[in-house]
C-alpha positions as a Markdown table, in Angstrom:
| # | Residue | x | y | z |
|---|---|---|---|---|
| 1 | Met | 0.0 | 0.0 | 0.0 |
| 2 | Asn | 1.4 | 3.4 | -1.0 |
| 3 | Pro | 1.9 | 6.1 | 1.7 |
| 4 | Lys | -0.9 | 8.3 | 0.3 |
| 5 | Arg | -3.4 | 5.5 | 0.4 |
| 6 | Leu | -2.3 | 4.6 | 3.9 |
| 7 | Arg | -2.6 | 8.2 | 5.1 |
| 8 | Asp | -6.1 | 8.5 | 3.6 |
| 9 | Ile | -7.2 | 5.5 | 5.8 |
| 10 | Leu | -5.3 | 6.5 | 9.0 |
| 11 | Phe | -6.2 | 10.2 | 9.0 |
| 12 | Pro | -10.0 | 9.9 | 9.3 |
| 13 | Leu | -9.6 | 7.0 | 11.7 |
| 14 | His | -7.3 | 9.1 | 13.9 |
| 15 | Arg | -9.6 | 12.2 | 13.7 |
| 16 | Tyr | -12.9 | 10.6 | 14.5 |
| 17 | Val | -11.6 | 8.2 | 17.2 |
| 18 | Gly | -10.1 | 11.3 | 18.9 |
| 19 | Leu | -13.3 | 13.2 | 18.7 |
| 20 | Val | -15.4 | 10.3 | 20.0 |
| 21 | Val | -13.3 | 9.4 | 23.0 |
| 22 | Gly | -11.5 | 12.7 | 23.6 |
| 23 | Leu | -13.5 | 13.9 | 26.6 |
| 24 | Leu | -13.2 | 10.5 | 28.2 |
| 25 | Leu | -9.5 | 10.4 | 27.7 |
| 26 | Ile | -9.2 | 13.9 | 29.3 |
| 27 | Ile | -10.8 | 12.6 | 32.5 |
| 28 | Ile | -8.6 | 9.5 | 32.5 |
| 29 | Gly | -5.5 | 11.6 | 31.8 |
| 30 | Leu | -6.0 | 14.2 | 34.4 |
| 31 | Thr | -6.8 | 11.7 | 37.1 |
| 32 | Gly | -3.8 | 9.7 | 36.0 |
| 33 | Ser | -1.5 | 12.7 | 36.5 |
| 34 | Leu | -2.6 | 12.9 | 40.1 |
| 35 | Leu | -2.2 | 9.1 | 40.7 |
| 36 | Val | 1.4 | 9.2 | 39.6 |
| 37 | Phe | 2.2 | 10.5 | 43.1 |
| 38 | Gln | -0.6 | 8.7 | 44.9 |
| 39 | His | 1.6 | 7.1 | 47.6 |
| 40 | Glu | 3.2 | 10.4 | 48.5 |
| 41 | Ile | -0.2 | 12.2 | 48.6 |
| 42 | Thr | -1.7 | 9.4 | 50.7 |
| 43 | Asp | 1.2 | 9.4 | 53.2 |
| 44 | Phe | 1.0 | 13.1 | 53.6 |
| 45 | Leu | -2.8 | 13.2 | 54.1 |
| 46 | Val | -2.7 | 10.3 | 56.5 |
| 47 | Glu | 0.0 | 12.0 | 58.6 |
| 48 | Gln | -2.1 | 15.2 | 58.6 |
| 49 | Gln | -5.2 | 13.4 | 59.7 |
| 50 | Phe | -3.9 | 10.7 | 62.1 |
| 51 | Gly | -0.4 | 11.8 | 63.0 |
| 52 | Lys | 3.0 | 10.4 | 62.4 |
| 53 | Val | 4.4 | 7.2 | 63.6 |
| 54 | Val | 7.4 | 7.5 | 66.0 |
| 55 | Pro | 9.6 | 4.4 | 66.0 |
| 56 | Glu | 10.0 | 3.0 | 69.5 |
| 57 | Gly | 11.3 | -0.5 | 70.2 |
| 58 | Gln | 10.1 | -3.6 | 68.2 |
| 59 | Pro | 6.9 | -3.7 | 66.2 |
| 60 | Val | 3.9 | -5.5 | 67.8 |
| 61 | Ala | 3.1 | -8.9 | 66.3 |
| 62 | Ile | 0.9 | -8.5 | 63.3 |
| 63 | Ala | -1.6 | -11.2 | 64.6 |
| 64 | Thr | -2.0 | -9.1 | 67.7 |
| 65 | Ile | -2.7 | -6.0 | 65.7 |
| 66 | Leu | -5.3 | -7.8 | 63.6 |
| 67 | Asp | -7.0 | -9.0 | 66.8 |
| 68 | Thr | -7.2 | -5.4 | 67.9 |
| 69 | Val | -8.8 | -4.4 | 64.7 |
| 70 | Lys | -11.3 | -7.2 | 64.8 |
| 71 | Ala | -12.3 | -6.2 | 68.4 |
| 72 | Gln | -12.7 | -2.6 | 67.3 |
| 73 | Phe | -15.1 | -3.5 | 64.6 |
| 74 | Ala | -16.9 | -6.4 | 66.3 |
| 75 | Asp | -20.1 | -4.5 | 66.3 |
| 76 | Gln | -20.0 | -4.2 | 62.5 |
| 77 | Pro | -20.3 | -7.8 | 61.3 |
| 78 | Asp | -20.9 | -6.8 | 57.7 |
| 79 | Leu | -17.3 | -5.5 | 57.5 |
| 80 | Lys | -15.0 | -8.4 | 56.4 |
| 81 | Leu | -11.3 | -8.2 | 57.2 |
| 82 | Leu | -9.3 | -8.5 | 54.0 |
| 83 | Gly | -5.8 | -8.2 | 55.4 |
| 84 | Ile | -3.2 | -5.6 | 56.3 |
| 85 | Asn | -0.4 | -3.7 | 54.6 |
| 86 | Thr | 2.8 | -3.7 | 56.6 |
| 87 | Leu | 5.2 | -1.7 | 54.4 |
| 88 | Pro | 8.8 | -1.7 | 55.8 |
| 89 | Asp | 8.8 | 2.0 | 56.5 |
| 90 | Ser | 9.2 | 2.9 | 60.2 |
| 91 | His | 7.2 | 6.2 | 59.9 |
| 92 | Ile | 4.2 | 4.8 | 58.1 |
| 93 | Pro | 1.3 | 3.1 | 60.1 |
| 94 | Tyr | 0.1 | -0.3 | 59.3 |
| 95 | Arg | -3.1 | -0.2 | 57.2 |
| 96 | Ala | -5.7 | -2.9 | 57.8 |
| 97 | Leu | -8.4 | -3.2 | 55.2 |
| 98 | Leu | -12.1 | -4.1 | 55.7 |
| 99 | Lys | -14.6 | -4.5 | 53.0 |
| 100 | Ala | -18.4 | -4.0 | 53.2 |
| 101 | Pro | -21.0 | -5.9 | 51.0 |
| 102 | Asn | -21.3 | -2.8 | 48.8 |
| 103 | Asp | -17.5 | -2.9 | 48.1 |
| 104 | Gln | -16.9 | 0.1 | 50.3 |
| 105 | Leu | -13.4 | -0.2 | 51.7 |
| 106 | Thr | -12.5 | 0.9 | 55.2 |
| 107 | Glu | -8.9 | 1.7 | 56.1 |
| 108 | Val | -7.8 | 1.3 | 59.7 |
| 109 | Phe | -4.4 | 2.8 | 60.6 |
| 110 | Val | -2.5 | 1.2 | 63.4 |
| 111 | Asn | 0.8 | 2.2 | 65.1 |
| 112 | Pro | 3.0 | -0.8 | 64.5 |
| 113 | Tyr | 5.1 | -0.1 | 67.7 |
| 114 | Thr | 2.2 | 0.4 | 70.2 |
| 115 | Gly | -0.5 | -1.6 | 68.5 |
| 116 | Ala | -2.9 | 1.4 | 69.0 |
| 117 | Ile | -5.5 | 2.2 | 66.4 |
| 118 | Met | -4.7 | 5.8 | 65.1 |
| 119 | Gly | -8.0 | 6.1 | 63.3 |
| 120 | Asp | -10.0 | 4.9 | 60.3 |
| 121 | Arg | -11.6 | 6.2 | 57.2 |
| 122 | Ile | -13.6 | 5.1 | 54.2 |
| 123 | Trp | -11.1 | 4.8 | 51.3 |
| 124 | Asn | -13.8 | 5.3 | 48.6 |
| 125 | His | -14.4 | 8.8 | 50.0 |
| 126 | Thr | -10.7 | 9.9 | 50.1 |
| 127 | Leu | -9.1 | 12.1 | 47.4 |
| 128 | Ile | -7.0 | 9.1 | 46.1 |
| 129 | Gly | -9.9 | 6.7 | 46.4 |
| 130 | Phe | -12.3 | 8.9 | 44.5 |
| 131 | Thr | -9.6 | 9.7 | 41.9 |
| 132 | Phe | -8.6 | 6.0 | 41.4 |
| 133 | Arg | -12.2 | 4.9 | 41.0 |
| 134 | Leu | -12.9 | 7.7 | 38.5 |
| 135 | His | -9.7 | 6.8 | 36.6 |
| 136 | Tyr | -10.2 | 3.1 | 36.6 |
| 137 | Gln | -14.0 | 2.7 | 36.5 |
| 138 | Leu | -15.5 | 6.2 | 36.0 |
| 139 | Leu | -17.3 | 5.6 | 39.3 |
| 140 | Ala | -19.5 | 3.1 | 37.5 |
| 141 | Gly | -18.3 | -0.3 | 38.7 |
| 142 | Glu | -17.7 | -3.1 | 36.3 |
| 143 | Val | -19.5 | -1.3 | 33.4 |
| 144 | Gly | -17.2 | 1.7 | 33.9 |
| 145 | Gln | -14.2 | -0.6 | 34.0 |
| 146 | Ile | -15.1 | -2.0 | 30.6 |
| 147 | Ile | -15.7 | 1.5 | 29.1 |
| 148 | Val | -12.3 | 2.7 | 30.4 |
| 149 | Gly | -10.6 | -0.5 | 29.0 |
| 150 | Ile | -12.1 | 0.2 | 25.6 |
| 151 | Ala | -11.0 | 3.9 | 25.8 |
| 152 | Ala | -7.5 | 2.6 | 26.6 |
| 153 | Leu | -7.6 | 0.6 | 23.4 |
| 154 | Met | -8.8 | 3.6 | 21.5 |
| 155 | Leu | -5.9 | 5.7 | 23.0 |
| 156 | Leu | -3.5 | 3.0 | 21.8 |
| 157 | Ile | -5.0 | 3.3 | 18.2 |
| 158 | Leu | -4.7 | 7.1 | 18.4 |
| 159 | Ser | -1.1 | 7.0 | 19.5 |
| 160 | Leu | 0.0 | 4.5 | 16.8 |
| 161 | Thr | -1.9 | 6.3 | 14.0 |
| 162 | Gly | -0.6 | 9.6 | 15.3 |
| 163 | Ile | 3.0 | 8.3 | 15.1 |
| 164 | Ala | 2.3 | 7.1 | 11.5 |
| 165 | Leu | 0.8 | 10.4 | 10.5 |
| 166 | Trp | 3.5 | 12.6 | 12.0 |
| 167 | Ser | 4.9 | 15.1 | 9.5 |
| 168 | Gly | 8.4 | 14.7 | 10.8 |
| 169 | Trp | 8.9 | 11.5 | 9.0 |
| 170 | Arg | 9.3 | 13.6 | 5.8 |
| 171 | Lys | 11.5 | 16.3 | 7.5 |
| 172 | Leu | 12.6 | 15.6 | 11.0 |
| 173 | Ile | 13.4 | 19.2 | 12.1 |
| 174 | Ser | 10.0 | 20.5 | 11.0 |
| 175 | Gly | 8.2 | 17.8 | 12.9 |
| 176 | Phe | 9.4 | 19.3 | 16.2 |
| 177 | Lys | 8.9 | 23.0 | 15.2 |
| 178 | Ile | 6.0 | 25.2 | 16.3 |
| 179 | Lys | 5.5 | 28.4 | 14.3 |
| 180 | Trp | 4.0 | 30.5 | 17.0 |
| 181 | Lys | 3.9 | 33.6 | 14.8 |
| 182 | Ala | 2.1 | 31.9 | 11.9 |
| 183 | His | -1.7 | 31.9 | 11.4 |
| 184 | Pro | -3.5 | 30.4 | 14.4 |
| 185 | Lys | -4.6 | 27.5 | 12.3 |
| 186 | Arg | -0.9 | 26.6 | 11.6 |
| 187 | Ala | 0.2 | 27.2 | 15.2 |
| 188 | Asn | -2.6 | 25.0 | 16.5 |
| 189 | Tyr | -1.6 | 22.2 | 14.1 |
| 190 | Asp | 2.1 | 22.5 | 15.2 |
| 191 | Val | 1.1 | 22.3 | 18.8 |
| 192 | His | -0.9 | 19.2 | 18.1 |
| 193 | Lys | 1.8 | 17.4 | 16.1 |
| 194 | Val | 4.6 | 18.2 | 18.6 |
| 195 | Ala | 2.6 | 17.4 | 21.7 |
| 196 | Gly | 1.5 | 14.2 | 20.1 |
| 197 | Ile | 4.8 | 12.9 | 19.0 |
| 198 | Val | 6.5 | 13.8 | 22.3 |
| 199 | Thr | 4.0 | 11.9 | 24.3 |
| 200 | Ala | 2.9 | 9.2 | 21.8 |
| 201 | Val | 5.3 | 6.4 | 23.0 |
| 202 | Phe | 4.4 | 7.0 | 26.7 |
| 203 | Leu | 0.7 | 7.2 | 25.9 |
| 204 | Ser | 1.0 | 3.9 | 24.0 |
| 205 | Met | 2.6 | 2.2 | 27.1 |
| 206 | Ile | -0.1 | 3.7 | 29.4 |
| 207 | Ala | -2.9 | 2.7 | 27.0 |
| 208 | Phe | -1.6 | -0.9 | 26.5 |
| 209 | Thr | -1.1 | -1.5 | 30.2 |
| 210 | Gly | -4.4 | 0.1 | 31.1 |
| 211 | Phe | -6.3 | -2.1 | 28.6 |
| 212 | Cys | -4.6 | -5.2 | 29.9 |
| 213 | Trp | -5.4 | -4.3 | 33.5 |
| 214 | Asn | -9.1 | -3.6 | 32.8 |
| 215 | Phe | -9.4 | -6.8 | 30.9 |
| 216 | Tyr | -7.0 | -8.7 | 33.0 |
| 217 | Glu | -8.9 | -12.1 | 33.0 |
| 218 | Gln | -8.7 | -12.0 | 29.2 |
| 219 | Thr | -5.2 | -10.6 | 28.6 |
| 220 | Lys | -3.3 | -12.6 | 31.2 |
| 221 | Pro | -3.7 | -15.9 | 29.4 |
| 222 | Val | -2.6 | -14.2 | 26.2 |
| 223 | Ile | 0.6 | -12.9 | 27.8 |
| 224 | His | 1.3 | -16.3 | 29.2 |
| 225 | Ala | 0.8 | -17.9 | 25.8 |
| 226 | Ala | 2.9 | -15.2 | 24.1 |
| 227 | Thr | 5.8 | -15.8 | 26.5 |
| 228 | Leu | 5.4 | -19.6 | 26.4 |
| 229 | Thr | 4.7 | -19.6 | 30.2 |
| 230 | Pro | 2.1 | -22.0 | 31.6 |
| 231 | Val | -0.7 | -20.3 | 33.5 |
| 232 | Pro | -0.4 | -21.5 | 37.2 |
| 233 | Pro | -3.6 | -23.0 | 38.7 |
| 234 | Pro | -5.5 | -20.9 | 41.2 |
| 235 | Pro | -4.0 | -21.1 | 44.7 |
| 236 | Val | -6.5 | -22.9 | 47.0 |
| 237 | Ser | -6.6 | -24.5 | 50.4 |
| 238 | Thr | -7.9 | -28.1 | 50.9 |
| 239 | Pro | -10.3 | -28.2 | 53.8 |
| 240 | Ile | -9.7 | -31.0 | 56.3 |
| 241 | Ala | -12.6 | -32.4 | 58.2 |
| 242 | Gly | -12.5 | -31.4 | 61.9 |
| 243 | Lys | -9.5 | -29.2 | 61.5 |
| 244 | Ala | -9.5 | -25.4 | 61.9 |
| 245 | Ala | -7.4 | -23.0 | 60.0 |
| 246 | Leu | -3.9 | -22.3 | 61.3 |
| 247 | Ser | -3.2 | -19.1 | 63.2 |
| 248 | Leu | -1.7 | -16.2 | 61.4 |
| 249 | Thr | 1.4 | -16.5 | 63.6 |
| 250 | Asp | 2.0 | -20.0 | 62.3 |
| 251 | Ile | 1.4 | -19.0 | 58.7 |
| 252 | Leu | 3.9 | -16.1 | 58.9 |
| 253 | Gln | 6.5 | -18.4 | 60.4 |
| 254 | Lys | 6.1 | -20.8 | 57.5 |
| 255 | Ala | 6.2 | -17.9 | 55.0 |
| 256 | Asp | 9.4 | -16.5 | 56.7 |
| 257 | Ala | 11.0 | -20.0 | 56.4 |
| 258 | Thr | 10.1 | -20.1 | 52.7 |
| 259 | Leu | 11.9 | -16.9 | 51.8 |
| 260 | Pro | 14.4 | -16.2 | 54.7 |
| 261 | Gly | 15.4 | -12.6 | 55.1 |
| 262 | Ala | 12.5 | -11.2 | 53.0 |
| 263 | Met | 10.3 | -8.5 | 54.6 |
| 264 | Thr | 6.6 | -8.9 | 54.8 |
| 265 | Thr | 4.9 | -6.0 | 52.9 |
| 266 | Phe | 1.3 | -7.1 | 53.0 |
| 267 | Ile | -1.0 | -10.0 | 54.1 |
| 268 | Arg | -4.3 | -11.1 | 52.5 |
| 269 | Leu | -6.5 | -13.4 | 54.5 |
| 270 | Pro | -8.6 | -16.3 | 53.1 |
| 271 | Gln | -12.1 | -15.1 | 52.4 |
| 272 | Asn | -13.7 | -18.6 | 52.3 |
| 273 | Leu | -13.0 | -22.2 | 53.2 |
| 274 | Glu | -11.0 | -22.8 | 50.0 |
| 275 | Gly | -9.1 | -19.5 | 50.1 |
| 276 | Ala | -5.3 | -19.4 | 50.7 |
| 277 | Phe | -3.2 | -17.0 | 52.7 |
| 278 | Leu | -1.3 | -14.5 | 50.5 |
| 279 | Ile | 1.9 | -13.1 | 52.0 |
| 280 | Gly | 3.6 | -10.4 | 50.0 |
| 281 | Lys | 7.3 | -10.2 | 50.5 |
| 282 | Lys | 10.2 | -8.1 | 49.3 |
| 283 | Gln | 13.7 | -9.5 | 49.3 |
| 284 | Pro | 16.8 | -7.2 | 49.8 |
| 285 | Gln | 18.0 | -7.8 | 46.3 |
| 286 | Glu | 14.6 | -6.8 | 44.7 |
| 287 | Asn | 14.6 | -3.5 | 42.9 |
| 288 | Ser | 10.9 | -3.3 | 42.3 |
| 289 | Asp | 8.4 | -1.0 | 44.1 |
| 290 | His | 8.0 | -0.9 | 47.9 |
| 291 | Tyr | 5.6 | -3.9 | 47.9 |
| 292 | Gly | 8.2 | -6.2 | 46.2 |
| 293 | Asp | 7.5 | -8.9 | 43.7 |
| 294 | Ser | 7.6 | -12.0 | 45.9 |
| 295 | Arg | 4.3 | -13.7 | 46.7 |
| 296 | Ile | 3.7 | -16.8 | 48.9 |
| 297 | Tyr | 0.3 | -18.6 | 48.9 |
| 298 | Leu | -0.2 | -21.0 | 51.8 |
| 299 | Asp | -2.9 | -23.6 | 52.6 |
| 300 | Gln | -4.8 | -22.2 | 55.6 |
| 301 | Tyr | -5.1 | -25.7 | 57.1 |
| 302 | Thr | -1.6 | -27.2 | 56.7 |
| 303 | Gly | 0.6 | -24.1 | 56.0 |
| 304 | Asn | 2.0 | -25.8 | 52.9 |
| 305 | Val | 3.1 | -23.5 | 50.1 |
| 306 | Val | 0.6 | -23.9 | 47.3 |
| 307 | Gln | 2.1 | -21.3 | 45.0 |
| 308 | Leu | 5.3 | -19.3 | 45.2 |
| 309 | Thr | 6.5 | -16.4 | 43.1 |
| 310 | Asn | 10.1 | -15.6 | 43.9 |
| 311 | Gly | 10.8 | -12.0 | 43.0 |
| 312 | Leu | 14.4 | -12.9 | 42.0 |
| 313 | Glu | 13.3 | -15.8 | 39.8 |
| 314 | Leu | 10.3 | -14.5 | 37.9 |
| 315 | Ser | 8.9 | -16.3 | 34.9 |
| 316 | Arg | 8.8 | -14.5 | 31.6 |
| 317 | Ala | 5.1 | -13.8 | 32.0 |
| 318 | Asp | 5.6 | -12.4 | 35.5 |
| 319 | Lys | 8.3 | -10.1 | 34.2 |
| 320 | Val | 6.0 | -8.8 | 31.6 |
| 321 | Leu | 3.1 | -8.3 | 33.9 |
| 322 | Asn | 5.3 | -6.7 | 36.6 |
| 323 | Ala | 6.7 | -4.3 | 34.0 |
| 324 | Phe | 3.2 | -2.9 | 33.7 |
| 325 | Val | 3.5 | -0.8 | 36.9 |
| 326 | Pro | 6.6 | 1.2 | 35.8 |
| 327 | Met | 5.2 | 1.5 | 32.3 |
| 328 | His | 1.8 | 2.8 | 33.5 |
| 329 | Tyr | 2.9 | 5.0 | 36.4 |
| 330 | Gly | 6.2 | 6.2 | 34.9 |
| 331 | Thr | 8.5 | 4.9 | 37.6 |
| 332 | Phe | 11.1 | 3.5 | 35.2 |
| 333 | Trp | 13.5 | 6.5 | 35.5 |
| 334 | Gly | 12.6 | 7.4 | 39.0 |
| 335 | Leu | 11.5 | 10.9 | 39.9 |
| 336 | Pro | 12.2 | 12.5 | 36.5 |
| 337 | Ser | 10.0 | 10.0 | 34.6 |
| 338 | Arg | 7.2 | 10.4 | 37.2 |
| 339 | Ile | 7.3 | 14.2 | 36.7 |
| 340 | Leu | 7.2 | 13.6 | 33.0 |
| 341 | Tyr | 4.1 | 11.4 | 33.4 |
| 342 | Val | 2.3 | 14.2 | 35.1 |
| 343 | Phe | 2.6 | 16.2 | 31.9 |
| 344 | Val | 1.8 | 13.2 | 29.8 |
| 345 | Gly | -1.4 | 12.9 | 31.6 |
| 346 | Leu | -2.2 | 16.5 | 30.6 |
| 347 | Ser | -1.6 | 15.7 | 26.9 |
| 348 | Pro | -5.0 | 14.3 | 26.1 |
| 349 | Leu | -6.5 | 17.7 | 27.0 |
| 350 | Ile | -4.1 | 19.5 | 24.7 |
| 351 | Leu | -4.5 | 17.0 | 21.9 |
| 352 | Phe | -8.3 | 17.0 | 22.1 |
| 353 | Val | -8.6 | 20.8 | 22.1 |
| 354 | Thr | -6.1 | 21.3 | 19.2 |
| 355 | Gly | -7.7 | 18.4 | 17.3 |
| 356 | Leu | -11.1 | 19.9 | 17.8 |
| 357 | Val | -9.9 | 23.2 | 16.4 |
| 358 | Met | -8.3 | 21.4 | 13.4 |
| 359 | Trp | -11.6 | 19.6 | 12.8 |
| 360 | Trp | -13.5 | 22.9 | 13.1 |
| 361 | Tyr | -11.2 | 24.7 | 10.6 |
| 362 | Arg | -11.6 | 21.8 | 8.1 |
| 363 | Lys | -15.4 | 21.8 | 8.5 |
| 364 | Arg | -15.6 | 25.6 | 8.0 |
| 365 | Lys | -13.5 | 25.3 | 4.9 |
| 366 | Lys | -15.8 | 22.7 | 3.5 |
| 367 | Lys | -18.8 | 25.0 | 4.1 |
| 368 | Arg | -17.0 | 27.8 | 2.4 |
| 369 | Asp | -16.1 | 25.7 | -0.6 |
| 370 | Arg | -19.8 | 24.6 | -0.9 |
| 371 | Ala | -20.9 | 28.2 | -0.8 |
| 372 | Asp | -18.6 | 29.1 | -3.6 |
| 373 | Glu | -20.0 | 26.3 | -5.9 |
| 374 | Pro | -21.9 | 27.7 | -9.0 |
| 375 | Ile | -25.7 | 27.5 | -8.7 |
| 376 | Pro | -27.1 | 25.4 | -11.6 |
| 377 | Ile | -29.7 | 27.2 | -13.7 |
């Protein structure tokens, strides 16, 4: 296919996809810019609301802390304890998580050194909770999640077609030049092409990972197949007649023995008789985010390891899936790339406005051309 024919196909595709999903991508982009620094924002707001943890002595046993949380919310049986985040930061409180039947999530902050509950809040009503649900699901649950996933696919199409249509392929220097003193129509076009090509690769990564996350059940097997990695069976516990589940203390001891020297970063409790304990770990040699990449699933009745993900020996599929976080949140170059991603999140607004102006100029020109046509007698 010759370049002109290809351009004739890609140009209207790029234009009309942008016009259709542009407003939606603006919402997703702006909320994404805020979520780039969600951990820092959360830590700051938690400290302002509940105070700062002052390290003193050894941390209280996690099982004891969870017993305190259970006692605190014993009069609210609808709240189900999911687990606790125990990030290895001496100034950050532990965060226990309880879920209501309507999927409302309650966060309980506990001083790890005293075991005292510092306070609680409904995550859905927090700044980050609201922003995340708007970004991920448009505040519309599973339906919103599907819509955002489709919008991510459209963004990927926009990014790839934008790269193909970029005028800089004919002359590199002009592709990055903005003629501010030219006619507004030309200046607007230049802003669109430069903003688009500068952010296109990053938007493609964000779009691809966002699509995969929102359709995770469908895309995970594809990634495993593409990387020739078998899909592991779901980690489950096998109930034993007359035997109760092991205590969390026993489970943690078995998890510590499985990966000696690794720090526990979070714990997820079994939610039914077949559920398994999930212990998140981070080994000293791991360079991933603060939660680490190691995961241990243990049978709740025997303590046997039913599935293990060693963060230092990841499968090809796990390496791809774990790469989604730095690709989506821009952590691959540290702070500089995260700051860059804040501006990348603003680019859908710039591209939609300039694209809308370009469409309006083109529409006005067509009307003018039709007005100049001779009237048949």
